[in-house]
N, C-alpha and C positions, 0 to 999 in steps of 0.2 A: 688622721693623716692630712698633712697640709700639702697644698699644691706648690709648684715651683715658684720661687721668688721672682721679682721683676727682673727683666733682662737688663744687663748693664748698658748704659748709654754709649753711643759711638764716641770714639776718641776724637777730641778736637783736632783740627788741622793746624799744623805748625807752618806759619807764613814767614818766610825769610826775606828780609829786605837789606841789601848791601849798602855800603857807604861809597864815598866819592873815590874815583880813580880805580874802582874794582868792578867786577860783574858777578853774576850769580854763581860762578864757579868758586868764589871765595868760601861758600858754605859747604863744599864737598866733605871735608873732614867731620864737621859737626853734624851734618845730615846723616852721615854713616853711623855716628854714635847714637843717633836718635832714630834709627831705621824702623823701629816698631810703630812709629806714629805716622799718620797721613801727613803729607807735606805739599807745600806750594811755594814757588819761588818767584820773586819780582826781579826784573832786570831793567836798569835805568836806560840802557841803550847807549852807553859810552863807547862801545866798540862794535856795535851791530844794531839789530832791530830791538826796539824797546819791547819788553815782555811784561804786560800787566798780569797780575795774579788775582783773578776774580774768585773769591772763596765764598762758598755758601755754608751756612751752619756755624757751629761753635769753632772759634779760632783762637790760637795763641800767637800773637804778633811778636816776632823776634827781629830786632834791628841791630845793625852794626854801624857805629859812628854816625854819619849823616843819615843813615837809614832810620835811626831813632827820631831824628828831627822830622823826617818825612812821615813817619807813623804818627807822631804827635799832631801833625796837621790834620790827619783824618785816620782814626782807627777803623779797621775793617768791621763791617756789620757782624754781630755775633761774637765780638772780641771778649774773651774771658780774662785776659791778662796780657801784660806787656813785659817783654824781656829786653833790656837795654844793655848791649855789650859794647864797651868803649864808647858809650853814647853820651849825648848831651841835648838839652833843650835850647841852648844858645852856644855859639862857637866863638864869635868875635867879642872883643872887649867892648864895654859900654859903660856909661856913668853908673857907678855903684857895682860894677863887675870888672874889676881890674885884672882878674885872673884869666880872662879870655885872651885869645890871640889878637894882636894888634891888627886893626882893619887894613893898615897900609901893607901888611904882608899879603893879604888876600888881594888887594888892589894890584900888587906887583904880579901875582900869579895870574890874575885875569888878563893883564896886559901882555904877559909873556905867552899866554895860552894861544893867542891868535897868531903869534910869530913862530913858535916852536912848541906845539902841543906835546910832542913825544918827549921832549926834554923836561917839561913841567911834570908830566906824569912819571917819568923815570925818577926824577929827583924826589918827588913826594913818596912814591912807592918804596924807594930805598930807605927813606926816613922811617917808614912804617916797618921795615924789615923784610920787604918782599923783593926778590930778585927775579921772579918769573917773567917771561915775555908777555906782551899784551898785543892786542890787535890794533888796527888803524883807528886812531882817536876820532871821535865825532865831537867837534869843538862846540857846537851849539848846546848840546845837552850838558857837556862838562862846564861850559861857561855859565849857564843858567844856575847850575847847582853850586858853583863857586860863589855866585852872587847870593845864593841862599845862605851859604856858610857865613858870608859877611853880614847879611842884613837880618835874617830871620831870628825872631825871639819867641820861642814857644814855652818860656818859663811859666806863663799863666796857665797854659794847657797842662803842663806837668803838675802844677799845684792843684788843678781841678780834675786830675785824672780819675775817670770813673771806674777803673778796674785795678786789680792788684798789680804791683810793679816788682820786678826783680832786676837790679842793676849790677852788672859784673864789670869790674874795672881792674886795670893793671897798674901796679905801684910804680912801674917804670915806663909808662906809656909816653912816648916822645911827642905824640900829636895832641892828646888830651891829657895833660899832666895831672898828677894827683891833686894839687891845689885847686885846679879848675873843677875837677869832679866833686871834691869836697864842698866847694862853694855852691855848686849847682844843686847838689842833693842834700844840702844841710838841713832843709826843712822837712825832708821826708821821714816817715816813721822809722824807728830803729829796726835793723834787720833786713831792710830792703837792699842795701848796698853791700856787696861782697867784694873783697879785694883779693887779687891774685899776686902773691909775693913774687917780685921780679918779673911780673907780667908786662908785656908790651902792648902795642896797639892792635895786633892781629890775634886776639885770644881765640876766635873761632877756628883758627888754623894751628897756632902754636900750642894751644891748651884746650883742644877740643874735648878730651875726656873730662877735664875739670869743669868746663862749661856745661857739658851734658849732665854731669852728676847734679849740679845745682838746678838745672832746668827740670830734670826729672823730679827733684824734691819740690820744686815750685808747682809742677803739674799735679803732684799728689795732693797739694793743698787747694788749688783752684779748680781742679776737675777730678775730685776723688772718686766719683762714681764711674769714671772711665778707666 
């Protein structure tokens, strides 16, 4: 008669990091779909106090849009995998990367932000497909991250990513168009990039069940013992 087998390991914490012009509430639909997993949420402080998420132990990092760029700067300790939703390692166009957004568009947004931040946010969120109200903008945090969208290039970090990657993209994303995504992820192994037919820029909201199904399959590969 054999004794009991080893106890299953604790499930990794899902760390959610939102993108520009949004806050931690963006994740509510997807978090509900993944409610059986421990969760932590980062908030950049665009509309209130910044909320860091200090996670101990094994973690799956999940970023949306600019949140992916932020995570590529520094993965959390104990990270087992990265999920990029509508994400990118570079946003603005650069030599050899014509598919990016022209830097002059971001320069205009930065200039307008100081004069009428609510209008800049409203226009951008409407382009994303979000009509929900938002709080009082904090222009310093928003402006710094607009500069990151214009200047940061984390393509080397993506190429050297030390953990498995799952990238979820929308075929009709108006912010991160399909040609941009294809160019940025062209050198990644086959199977890492999944496309949502007719999907837009807010897949964690508009297509939460679809995202959750693919994240659960990813979790079963990178953390099967949990």
